[in-house]
N, C-alpha and C positions, 0 to 999 in steps of 0.2 A: 555149330557152324552155320554161317549163312550161306545159301545157295547165291552163285553168281547173279542169277537173274533177279532175285529178291534185292540184294545189294544194289544192283544197276538201277532198279526202280526207285529205291530210297535215295540213291545218289542224285537222280535227276530231279526228284521232289525237293530235296533240300536244296540244291543248285537253284531251282526256280524260286524258293522261298528266300534263300540267301540273297540272290540278285534283286527280288522285288522289296524285300525288307530294307537292305542297303540303299537302294535307289529312293525308294519312298521316304525313308529315315531323312536322308541327305536333303531331299526336297522340301520336307517339312522342317527341318532344321533352318534351311535357307530362308523359307517363308517367316519363321519364327524370329530370326535375327533381323530381317528387314523391318518386322513390326516393332522389335526393341529399338533398333536404330544404331546408330554408329557409337562404338564404345569408347570412352575417353579414359585412358589409363594412365593420365599425367599426375594424378594425385591419388593417396590412398582414399580419400572421400569419393572421388570420382569413380574409383575402381569399385567400391563397395556399393556405390548406387547402380552402376553397371550390372554387378553380379546379382544385386538384388532383382533388377529388371529382368534380367535374364533367366534366372532360376525361378522367378516367379510367374513365368510365362507357361500356361498349359500348352501351347504348342511346341515350345522347346522341349517339354517333358514328353510329349507324344514322340518327337523326333528321337529323344534319347532312348526311349522303350523300343522303339523300331530298330535303332542301331544295336541295342543291346540283345535283341533277338537274332538280329543278322549274325552277331559274334557267336551265338549259340550255334546257330545253323552252320556257320563256317567251321567251328571247331568240330562238329560231328562229322560233317562231310570230310573233313580232312582226316578224320580217324579211320575210315575206309576207302578213301579214293587218292590217287596219286596226285601230289601237289601239281605236278606238271600237267595235270589234266584240270584240276579245279581252278587254278588261278588263270589260266588262259580263257576258260569256260566262263568265268565271273566277268570277263570284258563285256558280256552283254549288258552290263550295267552301263558302260559307256554309251550305248544306244538307247537306253532306258531313260537315263538323267535327261539328255536334251529334249526327248520327246515330253518327258514331264514337265521340263522348264517351259517349253513351248506351249503345250496345252494349259497348265496348270498357272504357271507364273507369268505367262505371256511374254515370254523372251523371244527375241529374234535369233533363230538359228541359221547361220549363213550356208549357202549351197554347198560350200566345199567342206563344211562339217558333216553335212549330210552324205557326201561321197566317201569321206572317211569313216563314218558310221557303217555304210555298206560294206566297206572293206573289212572292218572289224567284225561283222557279222559273218561274212565269209570265212574269215579265219576260225570264228568260234565253230561254224559248221564243220570245218575240217578237223577241228579237235574232238568234236563230239562223234566223229566217226571212228575214234581210236578207243581201245579198252580204257575203262575208267581206272583200272588198277594193273599194273604190271609187275608188281612185287607182292610177296605172299604176306599177310597179315601176321603179326608174332602169334597170335592166338589160334591162328588156322594151320599150324605145323602139324607134323606128326606127332600123334599122343595128345593133342589139344582136346579138351573136352567141349561139350556143347555150351553156348552162351545163353 
């Protein structure tokens, strides 16, 4: 069985990785798609040309790898933390994405969006002060052996 403190530490590490990989992966995908340009899906020839440009881009593949690692972290953290904890906590990405867009992609982020981001972070802070798990894991019940 995992100790509650051990799981809590692993949960926060995976949440950090999940939010980081998801935000960075989406930002890299945005950059890659801007490099590829607008896709034309009007004919099958245009579709296949766009497909080859998209999946021939190293930037797109780097974004896809980040998103796959995000998914692995997401599945792992959901295996030992409450959904009602993980999903609100993952809202940190809503703050990280505009920051990456501003710093890396040179996008304009309006003041009202920054105010919304501060409110989101305040909500995440409140969620983070609650237990990560309020239900018992199936393998942690009476008679469960060590993992």
